[in-house]
Each structure stands twice: as C-alpha cells, then as structure tokens.
C-alpha positions as CSV (number, residue, x, y, z in Angstrom):
1,X,-3.4,-12.1,-26.6
2,X,-5.5,-15.3,-26.2
3,X,-5.1,-17.4,-23.1
4,X,-3.9,-20.4,-25.2
5,X,-1.0,-18.2,-26.5
6,X,0.2,-17.1,-23.0
7,X,0.3,-20.5,-21.3
8,X,1.0,-24.1,-22.3
9,X,-1.8,-25.9,-24.0
10,X,-4.0,-28.2,-21.9
11,X,-2.6,-31.3,-23.7
12,X,1.0,-30.1,-23.1
13,X,0.3,-29.6,-19.4
14,X,-1.3,-33.1,-19.3
15,X,1.8,-34.6,-20.8
16,X,4.0,-32.7,-18.3
17,X,2.1,-34.1,-15.3
18,X,2.4,-37.6,-16.7
19,X,6.2,-37.2,-17.1
20,X,6.6,-35.6,-13.7
21,X,4.8,-38.3,-11.8
22,X,6.3,-41.1,-13.9
23,X,9.8,-39.9,-13.0
24,X,8.9,-39.4,-9.3
25,X,7.6,-43.0,-9.2
26,X,11.2,-44.1,-9.9
27,X,12.4,-42.1,-6.8
28,X,10.0,-43.2,-4.1
29,X,11.2,-43.3,-0.5
30,X,9.5,-44.5,2.7
31,X,6.1,-45.2,1.0
32,X,4.8,-46.9,4.2
33,X,5.5,-43.8,6.3
34,X,3.7,-41.7,3.6
35,X,0.8,-44.1,4.0
36,X,0.8,-43.7,7.8
37,X,0.7,-39.9,7.5
38,X,-2.2,-40.1,5.1
39,X,-4.1,-42.5,7.3
40,X,-3.6,-40.2,10.3
41,X,-5.4,-37.5,8.3
42,X,-8.2,-39.9,7.3
43,X,-8.7,-40.9,10.9
44,X,-9.1,-37.3,12.0
45,X,-11.7,-36.6,9.4
46,X,-13.7,-39.8,9.9
47,X,-13.7,-39.5,13.7
48,X,-14.8,-35.9,13.5
49,X,-17.7,-36.8,11.1
50,X,-19.0,-39.6,13.3
51,X,-18.5,-38.6,17.0
52,X,-20.9,-35.7,16.8
53,X,-23.9,-38.0,16.5
54,X,-23.3,-39.4,19.9
55,X,-22.1,-36.2,21.6
56,X,-24.7,-33.9,20.1
57,X,-27.2,-34.0,23.1
58,X,-24.4,-33.2,25.5
59,X,-23.2,-30.3,23.4
60,X,-26.8,-28.9,23.3
61,X,-27.2,-29.3,27.0
62,X,-24.1,-27.2,27.6
63,X,-24.4,-24.5,24.9
64,X,-28.1,-24.4,24.4
65,X,-29.8,-24.1,21.0
66,X,-32.7,-25.9,19.4
67,X,-33.1,-29.1,17.3
68,X,-31.8,-27.2,14.2
69,X,-28.5,-26.6,16.1
70,X,-28.1,-30.4,16.5
71,X,-28.8,-30.9,12.8
72,X,-26.3,-28.3,11.7
73,X,-23.5,-29.6,13.9
74,X,-23.3,-32.5,11.5
75,X,-24.9,-30.8,8.4
76,X,-22.5,-27.8,8.4
77,X,-19.5,-30.1,8.2
78,X,-21.0,-32.5,5.7
79,X,-22.2,-29.7,3.3
80,X,-18.8,-27.9,3.3
81,X,-16.8,-31.1,3.0
82,X,-18.9,-32.5,0.1
83,X,-19.1,-29.3,-1.9
84,X,-15.4,-28.5,-1.6
85,X,-13.9,-31.9,-2.3
86,X,-13.5,-31.8,-6.1
87,X,-12.0,-28.3,-5.8
88,X,-9.7,-29.5,-3.1
89,X,-8.5,-32.3,-5.3
90,X,-7.8,-29.9,-8.1
91,X,-5.8,-27.6,-5.9
92,X,-3.4,-30.4,-5.3
93,X,-2.8,-30.6,-9.1
94,X,-2.3,-26.8,-9.2
95,X,-0.1,-26.1,-6.1
96,X,1.2,-29.7,-5.4
97,X,-0.3,-32.3,-3.1
98,X,2.3,-31.9,-0.4
99,X,1.6,-28.1,0.2
100,X,-2.1,-28.7,0.1
101,X,-1.9,-31.6,2.5
102,X,0.1,-29.5,4.9
103,X,-2.3,-26.5,4.6
104,X,-5.4,-28.7,5.0
105,X,-4.0,-30.5,8.0
106,X,-3.0,-27.3,9.7
107,X,-6.4,-25.7,9.1
108,X,-8.2,-28.8,10.2
109,X,-6.2,-29.0,13.5
110,X,-6.7,-25.3,14.2
111,X,-10.5,-25.6,13.5
112,X,-10.6,-28.5,15.9
113,X,-9.1,-26.4,18.6
114,X,-11.6,-23.6,17.9
115,X,-14.5,-26.0,18.0
116,X,-13.3,-27.2,21.4
117,X,-13.3,-23.7,22.8
118,X,-16.5,-22.4,21.0
119,X,-18.4,-20.1,23.4
120,X,-21.9,-20.6,21.8
121,X,-24.0,-22.6,19.2
122,X,-23.4,-20.2,16.3
123,X,-19.7,-20.1,16.8
124,X,-19.5,-23.9,16.9
125,X,-21.5,-24.3,13.7
126,X,-19.3,-21.7,12.0
127,X,-16.1,-23.5,13.1
128,X,-17.6,-26.9,11.9
129,X,-18.2,-25.4,8.4
130,X,-14.6,-24.1,8.3
131,X,-13.4,-27.5,9.5
132,X,-15.3,-29.2,6.7
133,X,-13.7,-26.9,4.1
134,X,-10.2,-27.7,5.5
135,X,-11.0,-31.4,5.3
136,X,-12.0,-30.9,1.7
137,X,-8.5,-29.6,1.0
138,X,-6.8,-32.2,3.1
139,X,-8.5,-35.5,2.2
140,X,-8.3,-35.6,-1.6
141,X,-4.5,-35.3,-1.5
142,X,-4.2,-38.7,0.3
143,X,-5.2,-41.0,-2.5
144,X,-2.9,-39.1,-4.9
145,X,0.0,-39.3,-2.5
146,X,-0.4,-43.0,-2.0
147,X,-0.7,-43.7,-5.7
148,X,2.5,-41.6,-6.3
149,X,4.4,-43.2,-3.4
150,X,3.9,-46.9,-4.2
151,X,4.8,-48.8,-7.3
152,X,1.9,-50.4,-9.1
153,X,2.6,-53.9,-7.9
154,X,2.3,-52.7,-4.2
155,X,-0.7,-50.5,-4.5
156,X,-3.0,-53.3,-3.6
157,X,-1.2,-53.8,-0.3
158,X,-1.4,-50.0,0.4
159,X,-5.1,-49.8,-0.2
160,X,-5.6,-53.0,1.8
161,X,-4.6,-50.9,4.8
162,X,-6.3,-47.7,3.6
163,X,-9.8,-49.2,3.4
164,X,-10.1,-50.9,6.8
165,X,-8.7,-47.9,8.7
166,X,-11.5,-45.8,7.2
167,X,-14.0,-48.4,8.2
168,X,-12.6,-48.9,11.7
169,X,-12.6,-45.1,12.2
170,X,-16.2,-44.7,11.1
171,X,-17.4,-47.5,13.3
172,X,-15.2,-46.6,16.3
173,X,-16.2,-42.9,16.2
174,X,-19.4,-43.5,18.3
175,X,-17.6,-45.7,20.7
176,X,-14.9,-43.0,21.3
177,X,-17.5,-40.3,21.6
178,X,-19.4,-42.2,24.3
179,X,-16.2,-42.9,26.2
180,X,-14.9,-39.3,26.1
181,X,-18.2,-37.7,27.0
182,X,-18.9,-40.0,29.9
183,X,-15.3,-39.8,31.2
184,X,-15.4,-36.0,31.3
185,X,-11.6,-35.8,31.3
186,X,-10.3,-32.8,33.1
187,X,-13.8,-31.4,33.2
188,X,-13.8,-30.9,29.4
189,X,-17.0,-33.0,28.7
190,X,-18.0,-33.0,25.0
191,X,-15.1,-30.7,24.1
192,X,-12.6,-33.6,24.3
193,X,-14.1,-35.0,21.1
194,X,-12.4,-32.1,19.3
195,X,-9.3,-31.8,21.5
196,X,-8.5,-35.4,20.7
197,X,-7.7,-34.2,17.1
198,X,-4.8,-32.0,18.3
199,X,-2.2,-34.7,18.9
200,X,-3.3,-36.6,15.8
201,X,-3.2,-33.5,13.7
202,X,0.2,-32.3,15.0
203,X,1.6,-35.8,14.4
204,X,0.2,-35.8,10.8
205,X,1.7,-32.3,10.2
206,X,5.2,-33.3,11.5
207,X,5.1,-36.5,9.5
208,X,4.0,-34.8,6.4
209,X,6.7,-32.1,6.7
210,X,9.4,-34.8,7.1
211,X,8.4,-37.6,4.6
212,X,6.1,-36.3,1.9
213,X,8.1,-35.7,-1.3
214,X,9.0,-32.1,-2.2
215,X,9.4,-32.7,-5.9
216,X,7.1,-30.6,-8.1
217,X,3.8,-32.4,-8.9
218,X,2.0,-29.6,-10.7
219,X,2.0,-28.7,-14.3
220,X,3.0,-25.2,-15.4
221,X,0.1,-22.8,-16.2
222,X,-2.7,-24.7,-14.5
223,X,-5.3,-22.3,-13.0
224,X,-8.3,-22.9,-10.8
225,X,-11.5,-23.1,-12.8
226,X,-13.6,-20.6,-10.7
227,X,-16.7,-20.7,-12.9
228,X,-16.5,-24.5,-12.9
229,X,-16.1,-24.5,-9.1
230,X,-19.2,-22.3,-8.7
231,X,-21.2,-24.6,-11.1
232,X,-20.2,-27.8,-9.4
233,X,-20.5,-26.4,-5.9
234,X,-24.0,-25.1,-6.6
235,X,-25.2,-28.4,-8.1
236,X,-23.9,-30.4,-5.2
237,X,-25.4,-27.9,-2.7
238,X,-28.8,-28.3,-4.4
239,X,-28.5,-32.0,-3.8
240,X,-26.9,-32.3,-0.4
241,X,-28.6,-29.5,1.4
242,X,-32.2,-30.9,1.0
243,X,-30.9,-34.4,1.8
244,X,-29.4,-33.2,5.1
245,X,-32.2,-30.8,6.1
246,X,-35.3,-32.3,4.4
247,X,-36.4,-34.6,7.3
248,X,-35.9,-32.0,9.9
249,X,-38.0,-29.5,7.9
250,X,-40.8,-31.9,7.0
251,X,-39.8,-32.2,3.3
252,X,-41.2,-28.9,2.0
253,X,-41.7,-28.5,-1.8
254,X,-38.5,-26.6,-2.3
255,X,-36.4,-29.6,-1.1
256,X,-37.8,-31.7,-4.0
257,X,-37.3,-28.8,-6.4
258,X,-33.7,-28.3,-5.4
259,X,-32.9,-32.0,-5.8
260,X,-34.5,-32.0,-9.2
261,X,-32.5,-29.0,-10.2
262,X,-29.2,-30.6,-9.2
263,X,-29.3,-32.9,-12.2
264,X,-29.4,-30.1,-14.8
265,X,-26.8,-28.3,-12.8
266,X,-24.4,-31.2,-13.1
267,X,-25.2,-31.5,-16.8
268,X,-24.3,-27.8,-17.3
269,X,-21.1,-28.3,-15.3
270,X,-20.1,-31.2,-17.6
271,X,-20.8,-29.3,-20.8
272,X,-18.9,-26.3,-19.5
273,X,-15.9,-28.4,-18.6
274,X,-15.8,-30.0,-22.0
275,X,-15.9,-26.6,-23.7
276,X,-13.2,-25.2,-21.4
277,X,-10.9,-28.2,-22.3
278,X,-11.5,-27.7,-26.0
279,X,-10.4,-24.1,-25.8
280,X,-7.1,-25.0,-24.2
281,X,-8.0,-23.9,-20.6
282,X,-7.5,-26.2,-17.6
283,X,-10.8,-27.6,-16.4
284,X,-11.8,-28.4,-12.8
285,X,-12.3,-32.1,-13.6
286,X,-10.3,-33.9,-16.2
287,X,-12.6,-34.6,-19.2
288,X,-10.9,-37.9,-19.8
289,X,-12.2,-39.1,-16.4
290,X,-15.8,-38.5,-17.5
291,X,-15.1,-40.8,-20.5
292,X,-13.8,-43.7,-18.4
293,X,-16.7,-46.2,-18.0
294,X,-15.0,-48.1,-15.3
295,X,-14.2,-45.0,-13.2
296,X,-17.8,-43.8,-13.5
297,X,-19.1,-47.2,-12.6
298,X,-16.9,-47.1,-9.5
299,X,-18.4,-43.7,-8.6
300,X,-21.9,-45.2,-8.8
301,X,-20.9,-48.3,-6.9
302,X,-19.3,-46.2,-4.1
303,X,-22.3,-43.9,-3.9
304,X,-24.7,-46.8,-3.4
305,X,-22.3,-48.7,-1.2
306,X,-21.6,-45.8,1.2
307,X,-25.3,-44.8,1.2
308,X,-26.2,-48.2,2.6
309,X,-23.3,-48.5,5.1
310,X,-23.5,-44.9,6.6
311,X,-27.3,-45.0,6.6
312,X,-27.3,-48.4,8.4
313,X,-24.7,-47.2,10.9
314,X,-26.8,-44.2,11.8
315,X,-30.0,-46.3,12.1
316,X,-28.3,-48.9,14.3
317,X,-27.1,-46.1,16.7
318,X,-30.5,-44.5,16.8
319,X,-32.3,-47.9,17.3
320,X,-30.0,-48.9,20.2
321,X,-30.5,-45.6,22.0
322,X,-34.2,-44.9,21.3
323,X,-35.5,-48.4,20.7
324,X,-33.6,-50.4,23.3
325,X,-32.8,-47.5,25.7
326,X,-29.0,-47.8,25.7
327,X,-26.8,-45.0,26.9
328,X,-24.4,-43.4,24.4
329,X,-21.5,-45.4,25.8
330,X,-23.4,-48.7,25.8
331,X,-24.6,-48.1,22.3
332,X,-21.1,-47.4,21.1
333,X,-19.6,-50.5,22.8
334,X,-22.4,-52.7,21.4
335,X,-21.0,-51.8,17.9
336,X,-17.4,-52.9,18.9
337,X,-17.8,-56.3,17.1
338,X,-18.5,-54.4,13.9
339,X,-15.1,-52.6,14.3
340,X,-13.3,-55.9,15.1
341,X,-14.9,-57.6,12.1
342,X,-13.8,-54.8,9.8
343,X,-10.2,-55.5,10.8
344,X,-10.6,-59.2,10.2
345,X,-12.3,-58.7,6.8
346,X,-9.6,-56.4,5.6
347,X,-6.8,-58.8,6.6
348,X,-8.5,-61.6,4.7
349,X,-9.4,-59.5,1.7
350,X,-5.8,-58.6,0.8
351,X,-4.7,-62.2,0.3
352,X,-8.0,-63.2,-1.4
353,X,-7.7,-60.2,-3.9
354,X,-4.3,-61.5,-5.0
355,X,-5.6,-64.9,-5.7
356,X,-9.2,-64.3,-6.8
357,X,-9.2,-60.7,-8.1
358,X,-10.5,-57.6,-6.4
359,X,-13.9,-57.7,-8.0
360,X,-14.8,-61.2,-6.7
361,X,-13.7,-60.1,-3.2
362,X,-15.7,-56.8,-3.5
363,X,-18.8,-58.8,-4.5
364,X,-18.2,-61.4,-1.9
365,X,-17.7,-58.8,0.8
366,X,-21.0,-57.1,-0.2
367,X,-22.7,-60.5,0.1
368,X,-21.2,-61.0,3.6
369,X,-22.7,-57.6,4.6
370,X,-26.0,-58.8,3.4
371,X,-25.6,-61.9,5.4
372,X,-25.0,-59.8,8.5
373,X,-28.1,-57.7,7.8
374,X,-30.1,-60.9,7.3
375,X,-28.7,-62.2,10.6
376,X,-30.0,-59.1,12.4
377,X,-33.5,-59.6,10.9
378,X,-33.5,-63.2,12.2
379,X,-32.4,-62.0,15.6
380,X,-35.1,-59.4,15.8
381,X,-37.7,-61.8,14.7
382,X,-36.7,-64.3,17.3
383,X,-36.4,-61.8,20.2
384,X,-38.9,-59.1,19.3
385,X,-36.2,-56.6,20.3
386,X,-33.4,-58.1,22.4
387,X,-33.2,-57.3,26.1
388,X,-29.4,-57.3,26.0
389,X,-26.9,-56.6,23.2
390,X,-25.5,-60.2,23.2
391,X,-27.9,-61.6,20.6
392,X,-26.9,-58.8,18.1
393,X,-23.2,-59.3,18.4
394,X,-22.7,-62.2,15.9
395,X,-24.6,-60.3,13.2
396,X,-22.6,-57.1,13.9
397,X,-19.4,-59.1,13.6
398,X,-20.4,-60.5,10.2
399,X,-21.4,-56.9,9.1
400,X,-17.9,-55.8,10.0
401,X,-16.2,-58.6,8.2
402,X,-18.1,-57.8,5.0
403,X,-17.3,-54.1,5.3
404,X,-13.6,-54.7,5.7
405,X,-13.5,-57.2,2.9
406,X,-15.4,-54.8,0.5
407,X,-13.5,-51.5,1.3
408,X,-10.0,-53.0,0.8
409,X,-10.3,-53.8,-2.9
410,X,-12.7,-50.9,-3.8
411,X,-10.2,-48.0,-3.8
412,X,-7.6,-50.1,-5.6
413,X,-9.9,-51.2,-8.4
414,X,-11.4,-47.7,-9.0
415,X,-8.1,-45.8,-8.9
416,X,-6.4,-48.4,-11.1
417,X,-8.3,-46.9,-14.1
418,X,-6.9,-43.5,-13.4
419,X,-3.8,-42.1,-15.2
420,X,-1.3,-40.0,-13.2
421,X,-2.4,-36.6,-14.5
422,X,-6.0,-37.4,-13.4
423,X,-5.2,-38.3,-9.8
424,X,-6.2,-34.9,-8.2
425,X,-9.6,-34.8,-10.0
426,X,-10.2,-38.5,-9.4
427,X,-9.5,-38.3,-5.7
428,X,-11.8,-35.3,-5.1
429,X,-14.5,-36.8,-7.3
430,X,-14.3,-40.2,-5.7
431,X,-14.4,-38.8,-2.1
432,X,-17.3,-36.4,-3.1
433,X,-19.3,-39.4,-4.4
434,X,-18.8,-41.1,-1.0
435,X,-20.0,-38.0,0.9
436,X,-23.0,-37.6,-1.3
437,X,-23.8,-41.3,-0.9
438,X,-23.5,-40.9,2.8
439,X,-25.9,-38.0,2.8
440,X,-28.4,-39.9,0.6
441,X,-28.1,-43.0,3.0
442,X,-28.7,-40.9,6.1
443,X,-31.7,-39.1,4.5
444,X,-33.3,-42.2,2.9
445,X,-32.7,-44.8,5.7
446,X,-33.2,-42.2,8.5
447,X,-36.4,-40.9,7.0
448,X,-37.7,-44.4,6.4
449,X,-36.9,-45.4,10.0
450,X,-38.8,-42.6,11.6
451,X,-41.7,-42.8,9.0
452,X,-42.2,-46.5,9.9
453,X,-41.8,-46.0,13.6
454,X,-45.6,-45.9,14.2
455,X,-46.0,-49.7,15.0
456,X,-42.8,-49.6,17.0
457,X,-39.1,-48.9,16.6
458,X,-38.2,-52.6,16.2
459,X,-40.6,-53.1,13.4
460,X,-39.2,-49.9,11.7
461,X,-35.7,-51.1,12.1
462,X,-36.6,-54.5,10.5
463,X,-38.0,-52.6,7.4
464,X,-34.8,-50.6,7.2
465,X,-32.8,-53.8,7.1
466,X,-34.9,-55.0,4.2
467,X,-34.2,-51.7,2.4
468,X,-30.5,-52.1,3.2
469,X,-30.6,-55.6,1.6
470,X,-32.0,-54.0,-1.6
471,X,-29.2,-51.4,-1.7
472,X,-26.6,-54.1,-1.2
473,X,-28.1,-56.2,-4.0
474,X,-28.0,-53.2,-6.4
475,X,-24.3,-52.4,-5.4
476,X,-23.3,-56.0,-5.9
477,X,-24.8,-56.2,-9.3
478,X,-23.1,-52.9,-10.4
479,X,-19.7,-54.3,-9.3
480,X,-19.6,-56.4,-12.4
481,X,-19.1,-53.2,-14.4
482,X,-15.6,-53.0,-12.7
483,X,-12.5,-54.8,-13.9
484,X,-11.9,-58.3,-12.5
485,X,-8.3,-57.4,-11.4
486,X,-7.1,-53.9,-10.6
487,X,-3.4,-54.5,-11.5
488,X,-4.1,-55.3,-15.2
489,X,-5.9,-51.9,-15.5
490,X,-3.1,-50.0,-13.6
491,X,-0.4,-51.5,-15.8
492,X,-2.3,-50.3,-18.9
493,X,-2.7,-46.9,-17.3
494,X,1.0,-46.6,-16.5
495,X,1.8,-47.6,-20.1
496,X,-0.5,-44.9,-21.5
497,X,1.1,-42.3,-19.2
498,X,4.5,-43.3,-20.4
499,X,3.5,-43.0,-24.0
500,X,2.0,-39.6,-23.4
501,X,5.2,-38.4,-21.7
502,X,7.3,-39.6,-24.6
503,X,5.0,-38.1,-27.2
504,X,5.1,-34.8,-25.3
C-alpha cells in the first residue's frame, strides 16, 4: 500500500497543525513565564558559544593539545549546532515543542557537566560536538513556543525582550569568561565556564516542566525526512567546515571546492523537498516557506547582519588582546559599554517600532551600528591605537545601542510572515542562517584582519572596520525587502491559518 494511503495527506496534516495551534492560542497561560524559560535556554547557548574564545588559552595550558585543538573547541560546537538546527526545528513539529525543549535542555546541561570534567583534549572536543547537537534540538523550539504563547498583538513586546537578551549574552560572554577564569573559583579554573550552565540549565528544565503547555502540537503521521536531513546536513557541512577551518589550514584548494559544492547541494535539497511534498510525504522544510519572499529576504538580511556583528565582535576581542596587549579580563570589561548599549537600544526600539514600524527601526539601528564603527575609525585615526580603553568606550556604547535596536524588531518582522504550521521549520531555518552568517563573518573578517596585519594590527583593524561598514550598508539596503510593520503581516498569516483550519 502506498505511503499516501496509510497516513494522512501532507495538506491534511498541515491543516491539522493550523487548527491545533489556533485553538491553543485561545488558551494561553503565563506567556511571560514561557518567555523567561526560553530566554534561559538562549542564554546558556549564547554564553557557551562565546566564552570559549577567551578561555581557550587557559584550557590548552591545562589539558595540552595544539592549535587545532583550540580551533575545534569552537568549531566542533558551531558545526554540530549549525548542521542540526533545521532538523531540530522539524523534530518539534513531529514530537511537540515541549518534549523537544525538555530533551534538548537536559542534554545540553549534561554535556556542560561532561565538558567541565573532561580529562583530555579529545574528550572535551567530543563533548562540545554533542553539546552543539543538543543545542540544535533545544534552541529552535524557543521561537515556536513564544509565537504560540503570545497573542499576535503582544508578539512585538515578547521579541523586544528576546532580541536584546541574545545580544547581551553574546557580548557579555567574553566578560564572564575573563572573570571566571581569572577568579579560579574553588580551584576550577576554566572549568567554571561550563559549570555555570548547570544552575541555568536546571532552572530552565524546572520552569519548562511546570509552565510549557502540554497540549499536542504535532500533526498525525508526520515523519522525519531522513534523506532530506542527510542532504541538508551535507550541504551545510560543505559550507561551514571550510569557513571554520580554512584560515587555520591556509585555505587549501579543497576548502574552495567544498564551498562551491554547497550551492548545488542546497539546490538538490530544495528539489528533493518539493518532490517529497508533491507525493504526499512530510518534508524537512515546509515548501511554502521557500515560496515566501519576505521570509527568504529575512534569512538573507540575518545572514549578512550576524556575519558583520559576530565577525566584528571576534575582531575587537583579538585586537584588544594582541594589538593593545590587554588581558582576557580587561578585554572583556572594555566591551561592557557594548552590552550596556544593547540594553538601552532594545528598550528604545520597542516603543519606536510601535510608532514608526519595525522596518524603520531595523534600518535605523543598522545605521547606528555603522555610526559606532565610524566612531572607532575616528578614534583609531586620532590616537594611532589608544593607550587606554577610555577613548574606545563611546564608540562601543553606540555599537551596542544599534545592536539592541536592530535585533528587537528583526525576529518579530521575519516570523510575522510565518504561518503556524511552518513555525518549526522556520525557527530552525532562521537560526541556521544566523549560525552560517556567524561562521562567514568570523572567516571573512578574521582572515582579513590577519592578512592585513603586516603593517600593524591597528591598521588591519581599521580596514576591517571599513569592511564592516560595507556589510552594514548591504544589510540596510536589503531590509527594504521586509514589510514595514510586522503586525499587518502576522494578522494576515493568522487569517490564512484560520481559513486553512476551517477548510480542513
């Protein structure tokens, strides 16, 4: 008997998901507590992705290993996380977002403990890879849980908190790492950067078990698309692995060949997904998402935006330590105004988005980031490399304000174009685009910085800032492909979901 005869058709399952989520939206409870639980998981992930850059030398001094070990401490996590995100989002559709959130949080917390007690370099890298896979199951559920917990008119307020917490966590990671490593609490040294996840992870688990809705979120008959998972994972691996390892290996020919092959790999994945949906089988990524111009534009904007921000963050950390001779703790504390500015920008962005529309705030925030980068250029030109961090602080504060103002409306605008049955695929795809963008930013800006370091690190950093300004200009221009106001789009999406449910 054909598969289409033994399970509900793909369109029937789609209508079921729309009906289920639409009914659940009328029975929300404690949405702000749900948001707090999701944010706790986001904080764990983002801190874990950023602290290792500062703590890496201390880890190597304790456990041994070569430069490749330092690279893989970050690369192993990034690769596993990026490759597994889309599949993790789809698992939420199949088994429910609450069970997958609980499983991902438990696995992430356990892997953090194992990283903290790792006896050698190989063990630590292996646990980091498993930690990345657990994060790929955990993180995509968050956006879907928020979208299901809040009514459309309050989603803007929810994402106003979501964006800046991500930004603050990313910026505060190096600061926290410097403090924990230097403090050597209870003689733990670098191991405390992983142990700090335990109370956060246990709190997220307890909160999730108590407040996340238990109602069924999955459609009957959905199955994981294993061939699609292999195709997408392979295509992303071909792209992300050379980006992460290329500079360390001197960019051999196979790095360029692998990146070139990732494009045809993604094309094959798209064709396979379309054919699978036509035959009545559940795809890994909802085909309707690939047809939404505004969602796809949001993916491109996010890829470029996060490439610039993450690449710049890494370059600033390296410049402060290698160019200005700062200790890890001093380098982290120098970036504190960036974190403070992120909070200020996020607070201002929420009110401005309501009055002006999210797109204007997103474009304006990108412009403020560019203003901060230009301020750093002026500072470097005036000082030739400042003798103290004080001249850099105003520009870093402006960078943070722009970052907070940009991230707050970004998620709201992009997810406003997503219907309820697409949330799992959209969350995984959106987060995967951010991770790929981050890998591109680290590879491009990091490679440029070290390639231009011949005349001096200050001159190289100035050139990186010009490159950053170019990326910001491109991201700002592409923002005009997004809707002016998110709520108009979300209202239309809710209406379409309702019609689909009734028709079903």
